[in-house]
TORLUMPA-670913 format. One record per atom (N, C-alpha, C): chain; x, y, z; residue in one letter. Coordinates in steps of 0.001 Angstrom, whole numbers, plus 500000, padded with zeros to 6 digits. Last residue first. Example, Ala and Ser with C-alpha at 12.3 -4.5 7.8 and 13.67 -1.06 7.14 Angstrom:
2
[node A [512850 497750 507080] S]
[node A [513670 498940 507140] S]
[node A [512900 500030 507870] S]
[node A [513190 494310 507800] A]
[node A [512300 495500 507800] A]
[node A [513200 496700 507800] A]
% end
This chain:
127
[node A [803450 633465 884503] C]
[node A [803358 632136 883699] C]
[node A [805103 631422 884654] C]
[node A [802411 635919 885783] Q]
[node A [801932 634918 886079] Q]
[node A [802757 633482 885454] Q]
[node A [802038 637536 883586] G]
[node A [803432 637720 884588] G]
[node A [803861 636481 885184] G]
[node A [800027 637411 882257] I]
[node A [801430 637007 881263] I]
[node A [802831 637471 882325] I]
[node A [797586 637381 883391] N]
[node A [798282 636168 883209] N]
[node A [799669 635721 882494] N]
[node A [796263 639127 882040] S]
[node A [797103 639250 883646] S]
[node A [797498 638353 884577] S]
[node A [796096 639320 879578] A]
[node A [797064 640125 880224] A]
[node A [796930 640029 881478] A]
[node A [796593 635958 878147] T]
[node A [795374 636962 878802] T]
[node A [796472 637873 879471] T]
[node A [798119 634338 876764] T]
[node A [796808 635393 876384] T]
[node A [796556 636688 876810] T]
[node A [797335 632127 878278] F]
[node A [798599 632403 877589] F]
[node A [798571 634023 877329] F]
[node A [795156 630795 877675] K]
[node A [795788 631872 879680] K]
[node A [796890 631538 879778] K]
[node A [794450 630813 875421] H]
[node A [793658 632105 876515] H]
[node A [794387 632045 877640] H]
[node A [795745 629005 874627] Y]
[node A [796225 630179 873830] Y]
[node A [795368 630956 875280] Y]
[node A [794918 626729 876107] A]
[node A [796642 626958 876600] A]
[node A [796313 628075 875738] A]
[node A [792465 626125 874827] A]
[node A [792574 626961 876819] A]
[node A [794273 627472 876580] A]
[node A [793218 626143 872657] T]
[node A [792397 626838 873245] T]
[node A [792427 627958 874627] T]
[node A [794214 623327 872600] D]
[node A [795699 624716 872097] D]
[node A [794593 625701 872180] D]
[node A [792097 621902 873788] I]
[node A [792773 622038 874331] I]
[node A [794269 623254 874403] I]
[node A [790491 621813 871818] Q]
[node A [789917 622466 872764] Q]
[node A [791428 623207 873311] Q]
[node A [792084 620572 870079] V]
[node A [790835 622145 869641] V]
[node A [791072 622359 870531] V]
[node A [791739 618246 871169] V]
[node A [793026 619301 870777] V]
[node A [793056 620527 870251] V]
[node A [789416 617230 871083] A]
[node A [790091 617454 872412] A]
[node A [791065 618221 871861] A]
[node A [788542 616811 867635] T]
[node A [788282 618150 868772] T]
[node A [789365 618534 870190] T]
[node A [790557 616056 867067] E]
[node A [790809 616527 866578] E]
[node A [789992 617079 867661] E]
[node A [790010 612757 868565] R]
[node A [791066 613631 868776] R]
[node A [791128 615166 868105] R]
[node A [787338 612933 868244] K]
[node A [787481 612836 869894] K]
[node A [789068 613761 869198] K]
[node A [787778 612171 865275] D]
[node A [786987 612954 865594] D]
[node A [787849 613836 866841] D]
[node A [789001 609404 866134] K]
[node A [789919 610590 864978] K]
[node A [789140 611779 865136] K]
[node A [786710 608050 866954] C]
[node A [788092 608589 867701] C]
[node A [788683 609329 866844] C]
[node A [784990 608013 864975] I]
[node A [785127 608222 866841] I]
[node A [785929 608746 867343] I]
[node A [786447 606382 862819] K]
[node A [785835 607989 862986] K]
[node A [785640 608562 864256] K]
[node A [786701 604207 864494] R]
[node A [788016 604897 864152] R]
[node A [787821 606358 863301] R]
[node A [784664 603319 864820] V]
[node A [784869 603386 865997] V]
[node A [786284 604537 865776] V]
[node A [783326 602406 862474] L]
[node A [782715 603572 862748] L]
[node A [783255 603789 864303] L]
[node A [785222 600425 861674] N]
[node A [785027 601996 860615] N]
[node A [784581 603133 861091] N]
[node A [784644 598908 863161] T]
[node A [786542 599080 863111] T]
[node A [785810 600689 862625] T]
[node A [781879 598312 862178] F]
[node A [782383 598402 863003] F]
[node A [783543 599416 863566] F]
[node A [782678 597583 859523] S]
[node A [781402 598609 859661] S]
[node A [781793 598913 861371] S]
[node A [783932 595260 860019] Q]
[node A [784636 596403 859670] Q]
[node A [783695 597215 859633] Q]
[node A [782217 593337 861159] Q]
[node A [783010 593595 862387] Q]
[node A [784167 595480 861515] Q]
[node A [780149 592241 860628] E]
[node A [780031 593372 860634] E]
[node A [781072 594017 861692] E]
[node A [779869 589493 860715] K]
[node A [780320 589768 858900] K]
[node A [780337 591943 859655] K]
[node A [782220 588698 863377] P]
[node A [781092 588825 863150] P]
[node A [781300 589604 861407] P]
[node A [784120 586975 865085] V]
[node A [784266 588287 863826] V]
[node A [783769 587783 862586] V]
[node A [784022 584590 866072] E]
[node A [784321 585237 866578] E]
[node A [784390 586878 865836] E]
[node A [780608 583191 865094] S]
[node A [781956 583255 864926] S]
[node A [782340 585021 865347] S]
[node A [778487 580104 865117] Y]
[node A [779188 581149 865681] Y]
[node A [779935 581738 865517] Y]
[node A [776753 578197 862402] R]
[node A [778542 578904 863214] R]
[node A [778584 580203 864073] R]
[node A [773526 578148 862180] E]
[node A [775011 578811 861899] E]
[node A [775496 579118 862635] E]
[node A [771764 575675 861551] F]
[node A [772372 576305 862707] F]
[node A [773755 577230 862306] F]
[node A [769836 572017 861529] H]
[node A [770460 573850 860613] H]
[node A [770990 574686 861983] H]
[node A [768332 570935 863628] D]
[node A [768993 570427 862964] D]
[node A [770467 571646 862450] D]
[node A [765890 572251 863802] L]
[node A [767425 572211 865171] L]
[node A [768181 571642 864511] L]
[node A [764025 572532 861939] G]
[node A [764601 573098 861724] G]
[node A [766270 573453 862966] G]
[node A [761055 572427 864495] D]
[node A [761504 571764 863259] D]
[node A [762781 572782 862509] D]
[node A [760732 571530 867425] Q]
[node A [761085 572589 866622] Q]
[node A [761641 571950 865343] Q]
[node A [758808 568967 869130] L]
[node A [760087 569674 868752] L]
[node A [760218 570623 867625] L]
[node A [756768 570740 871629] K]
[node A [756474 569931 870533] K]
[node A [757529 569930 870032] K]
[node A [756316 569297 874850] L]
[node A [757046 570019 874184] L]
[node A [756450 569281 872676] L]
[node A [754041 568344 878168] T]
[node A [754645 567783 876525] T]
[node A [755069 568798 875742] T]
[node A [754659 567131 881332] L]
[node A [755151 568449 880394] L]
[node A [755353 567739 878972] L]
[node A [755526 565036 882847] T]
[node A [754102 565441 882485] T]
[node A [754120 566477 881775] T]
[node A [757618 565735 884961] D]
[node A [757423 564964 883869] D]
[node A [756368 564447 882847] D]
[node A [757635 568440 885800] Y]
[node A [758053 567528 884535] Y]
[node A [757786 567227 884230] Y]
[node A [756852 568632 888725] N]
[node A [755706 567928 887539] N]
[node A [756667 568211 886082] N]
[node A [758652 568374 890505] S]
[node A [758012 567797 890152] S]
[node A [756993 567292 889425] S]
[node A [760653 570969 888819] R]
[node A [761063 569069 888660] R]
[node A [760140 568483 888967] R]
[node A [758616 572941 889177] V]
[node A [758781 572480 887951] V]
[node A [759126 570993 888173] V]
[node A [758669 572303 893173] I]
[node A [757250 572481 891171] I]
[node A [757426 572157 889921] I]
[node A [761494 573365 892888] D]
[node A [760799 571958 892983] D]
[node A [759244 571287 892507] D]
[node A [760935 575951 891906] M]
[node A [761724 574826 891170] M]
[node A [761520 573631 891417] M]
[node A [759271 577200 893614] V]
[node A [759190 577197 892427] V]
[node A [759751 575649 891715] V]
[node A [760835 577260 895930] E]
[node A [760154 576602 895840] E]
[node A [759297 576919 894193] E]
[node A [763015 578514 894562] E]
[node A [763509 577744 895055] E]
[node A [761640 576662 894659] E]
[node A [761603 581208 894951] P]
[node A [762395 580609 893631] P]
[node A [762970 579319 893625] P]
[node A [758506 581374 896543] T]
[node A [759571 581709 896296] T]
[node A [760353 580822 894893] T]
[node A [755244 581789 895977] P]
[node A [756052 580806 896634] P]
[node A [757614 581753 895943] P]
[node A [752968 583986 897745] T]
[node A [754001 583988 896231] T]
[node A [754845 582947 896374] T]
[node A [750716 583347 899591] S]
[node A [750174 583835 897911] S]
[node A [751199 583342 897091] S]
[node A [750490 579917 900538] I]
[node A [751141 581141 900305] I]
[node A [750851 582213 898997] I]
[node A [748645 577550 901668] K]
[node A [748371 579175 901994] K]
[node A [749177 580102 901893] K]
[node A [748907 575636 900175] N]
[node A [750294 575809 901523] N]
[node A [750230 577151 901878] N]
[node A [747010 575722 897811] A]
[node A [748181 574740 899203] A]
[node A [748169 574734 900403] A]
[node A [747715 577438 896777] T]
[node A [746493 578028 897474] T]
[node A [746853 575936 898543] T]
[node A [750506 576670 895662] S]
[node A [749758 577855 896619] S]
[node A [748967 578377 897361] S]
[node A [749650 574850 894488] W]
[node A [750497 574680 895287] W]
[node A [750335 575327 896494] W]
[node A [748103 575881 892535] A]
[node A [747289 574911 893431] A]
[node A [748777 574269 894540] A]
[node A [749835 577243 890878] E]
[node A [748446 577817 891784] E]
[node A [748105 576932 892959] E]
[node A [751367 575360 890146] I]
[node A [751930 576524 890960] I]
[node A [750939 577387 891741] I]
[node A [750133 574312 888271] K]
[node A [750418 573766 889218] K]
[node A [751101 574389 890424] K]
[node A [748417 575874 886827] P]
[node A [747999 575461 887784] P]
[node A [749034 574760 888363] P]
[node A [751885 576548 885421] S]
[node A [750053 578252 885672] S]
[node A [750097 577441 886930] S]
[node A [752398 574921 883418] F]
[node A [752655 575103 885568] F]
[node A [752091 575822 886153] F]
[node A [751117 574552 881010] H]
[node A [751574 572996 882307] H]
[node A [751924 573886 883985] H]
[node A [751103 577806 880794] N]
[node A [749391 576402 880651] N]
[node A [750138 574853 881591] N]
[node A [754127 577920 879924] V]
[node A [753144 578179 881022] V]
[node A [751968 577775 881834] V]
[node A [754317 575408 878212] I]
[node A [755191 575003 879875] I]
[node A [754589 576342 880173] I]
[node A [752929 576457 875865] A]
[node A [752694 574717 877198] A]
[node A [753319 575121 878254] A]
[node A [754444 578501 875137] R]
[node A [753163 578466 875939] R]
[node A [752163 577361 876403] R]
[node A [757075 577871 874984] V]
[node A [756721 578692 874723] V]
[node A [755562 578626 876256] V]
[node A [755491 576386 872343] N]
[node A [756627 575416 874034] N]
[node A [756395 576692 874787] N]
[node A [754738 577807 870677] H]
[node A [753883 577079 871012] H]
[node A [755042 576593 872630] H]
[node A [756501 579984 869375] L]
[node A [755962 579519 870473] L]
[node A [755245 579060 871491] L]
[node A [756581 579005 866569] N]
[node A [757794 578923 867757] N]
[node A [757347 579753 869324] N]
[node A [753838 579305 866027] S]
[node A [755168 577861 866045] S]
[node A [756659 577755 867103] S]
[node A [753615 581755 865663] L]
[node A [753180 581465 866636] L]
[node A [753402 580052 867130] L]
[node A [755691 582532 864159] L]
[node A [755822 582678 865364] L]
[node A [755836 582542 865900] L]
[node A [754611 581336 861600] E]
[node A [756081 581096 862052] E]
[node A [756035 581055 864007] E]
[node A [752643 582772 861688] K]
[node A [752673 581842 862053] K]
[node A [753614 580428 861868] K]
[node A [753823 585124 861220] C]
[node A [753047 585286 861932] C]
[node A [752341 583680 862875] C]
[node A [755236 584692 858557] S]
[node A [755914 584928 859570] S]
[node A [754578 585145 860904] S]
[node A [753290 584466 856940] E]
[node A [753599 583195 856615] E]
[node A [754559 583874 858623] E]
[node A [751602 587058 856802] K]
[node A [751435 585609 857259] K]
[node A [751903 584085 857757] K]
[node A [753507 588441 855571] T]
[node A [753376 588448 857063] T]
[node A [752365 586907 857238] T]
[node A [753726 587242 853252] H]
[node A [754312 587432 853827] H]
[node A [754194 587602 854882] H]
[node A [751126 588525 851810] T]
[node A [751532 586377 852782] T]
[node A [752617 586429 853340] T]
[node A [751307 590612 852119] A]
[node A [750729 589681 853255] A]
[node A [750521 588544 853262] A]
[node A [753046 590991 850083] R]
[node A [753826 591446 851417] R]
[node A [752526 590709 852664] R]
[node A [751708 590028 848285] K]
[node A [752683 589831 848595] K]
[node A [753594 589332 850036] K]
[node A [749670 592048 847782] L]
[node A [749418 590604 847957] L]
[node A [750783 589548 848784] L]
[node A [751235 594061 847254] I]
[node A [750675 593850 848473] I]
[node A [749766 593215 848372] I]
[node A [752260 593347 844935] S]
[node A [753230 593629 845957] S]
[node A [752095 593078 847102] S]
[node A [749809 593085 844096] S]
[node A [750923 591758 843400] S]
[node A [751249 592447 844738] S]
[node A [748735 595628 843635] D]
[node A [748370 594996 843743] D]
[node A [749160 592959 844230] D]
[node A [750982 597355 841957] L]
[node A [750673 597199 843126] L]
[node A [750218 596247 844390] L]
[node A [750440 595778 839904] K]
[node A [751943 595676 839922] K]
[node A [751618 596123 841666] K]
[node A [748113 597298 838558] M]
[node A [747958 595570 839064] M]
[node A [749363 595319 839453] M]
% end
C-alpha cells in the first residue's frame, strides 16, 4: 500500500513537471511556428535556399508585430544573483584538497628524481 502511494505521488509529480515544461516551452514553439513559414516564404520568393543571419533578422523585424506570446507566470518573483553561491564552501574545500594532493604528489616526485640522480653511480662524479 505504501509503495502504491509512492508511485502515485511520483507519477503526479512527473505529470505536473511535464505540464510545467510544456507551458514554459509555449513561447518557444510560438516563435518557431510563427517565423518558420515566413522565412520559408521569403526564401522561396527570393530563390535562396538558406538566408544569411542578417536576412533572417530582417524577416524577424518585419514580422515581429504579428507574433503572439503568452505571459509567463511567476516572472515577478526571482532568486537574486549572488556573487557568493551557496556551494562556495564545497568548491573551496574541493580546490584546497586538490592543491594539497598535488603538492604532496609533486614533492614525492621531485624527491624521487633527486634521489635517483644523486645516487646513481655514474652521476656521482658529475655533480
